[in-house]
N, C-alpha and C positions, 0 to 999 in steps of 0.2 A: 574801750570801746574806738575803731577807729569813727571818724567825720565822714558821711558822702563828700566826692569831692566835686564842690561846690565853692564860689566865691562868695564872701561875705558882702551886704550890700553895700552899695556906698549910700550916703543920703540922697545924690542922684538917681540911682537906680530906685530908688524906694519912691525920689517923686517922678519917675515915670513910669511905675507899676501901677501906683495912683491914678495918672492920666491915661493908662490902658484902660483901668477896670472903671474908673469915672465914679471911684470912693476911693476912701484914704485905705492903700495896702496896712494889713494886721497880722503881725506876727510872722512876717517874711523872718527868716533867717538864710537864705540865699538865693542867689543866681543860680540855678540847675542848669537852663540852654541861653543861648544869645543865638538873637539875629544878627545874619554873615553882616551889616553896621556895625553891632554890638549891642543895638536894645534888649533888654530880657525878652525871653520868650516865653520859659516856665521857672515858677519859684519855689523855691522851698517853702515851705509851714512848720513852726512847730507843730509838735502832734496834740500837746495841751496848749489853746487857747489863755489867752493871756485871764479870760474867765472864768477858763477851769474846764469849758468846752473840748471834750474830745474832740481831737481835727484827724480820721485815716488819713486824708487825703497830702500828703507829702508833698507832691506832686502836682503845682498846678498849673494847667495854663494861661497865660494873662497876655499874650498876643493878640491882638485884636484881629487880625486874619488868618490866621490860626487861628484863635478861637470858631472865625465865622465860617471856616472852610470844615475845621472839624462841625462843627452846626451841621450843613448843607450836607453830608456824610448818615449825618444819626437821620437827618430829618426825611431823606429819599430810602432809606431803611438797608441800610450798609452792619448795622449792629446785630439783627438775625440774623445777617448772611454769614458773617463771622462767628454769632455764637453755633449757627450749624456744621460750621467743618469741623469746632472744637467735638464735635459728637462724630464726624468722620476721617481726623486726621490724628492718629494717636501719637504720632512727633507732635504735633502740634500742641496738643491738651499735655505733652508733660513739659513740653518748651514755656508755654503758658503758667503751670506748674512751677517753677522753676524760676518765672518771673517773678510769683507770686510771695515766692522767697525771697528771692531780691529784695523783693522792694522793703518786705515785711523787717530785712534784717538794715534797710540803711535808715528805716525808719527808729527802730530802733538802736541806733545806733547814736542817734538825738537825744532821747529819753523814749523811756519800756514806759508806755499809758498801759495800765491793766486792762481797761473796759476796751481796749482795739486790738486783746490780743487774739493772734489770728486774721484778723480783717487787715487787707489791703485798698484798694481803692479798683475804680472801674471795673468788678466786677469778677476780677480776683478771687481762686483759679477758675472755678466754674463754670463763669457769665460773660456775657459781653452786655457790661449796665453803659456801661460813662466813655464813649471814647474819647472824650478829652482828657480823662484820668491818663489812660492809657498812652497815647499823644504825648503828656506832657512824661510820662516815666520814658518811655520808650527814644524823647529826646532826649534826658536826660542823665540817662544810662546809657545809651550810643546804641548803635543798630546791630541786631540779635539778641539784646536782652529782654523785648517784650516783644512777640513774636506779632501779635496781636496788635500794640500799637503801631509796631511796623509797618502792617498792613493798612491799616490806615492812613498814614503820613505817607505811603506809596500812591495812595486813591486819591487824595485830598485837591485842591487847588492853588496847594499853599507849600512853597519849602521854603526852608532857614537860609540857601545855601542862594534863593533871592530877596534880597529886601519888596517888602511891599510894605514897609512903615510908615505911616504918615509923620508931621516931629511932631517928634516925641520929647524933645530937649526940655529938661526942668527950666532954662528959661524963657519957656511961654511963647 
């Protein structure tokens, strides 16, 4: 199976992600999206962690400004609004199902974990449960793949095109 198109993380990437998260980065297999300055924005994480735990969230939003902007959307009730659209717009629901299938294919190309069969992230394919996971998928896959992630990014007070990074250099 082909591997999703993300760059293998460098030691500096892992240091930056650890700084962004405020804890050691674990089980990162790739940098799936970057800020305009080059800092990691989304990491790709192993489907089974080193301790054996199944981990469904392949695309993990790590950039603090992006995470804060998406958290604000969640706190202001955007998730129920987006979820309601799934019930109102058949084309959106169909595209969201396709996003779910793409997510599964990406994760399964790294490793098939039986406990995660049919489970993607963010509530796909029928719910909107975690905008962080959906935005991470949208940033990683590109526009048009995850319609709910795309909408969340459009509503967020953050853009990968405008650097809002602190000094994430590994040099301290």
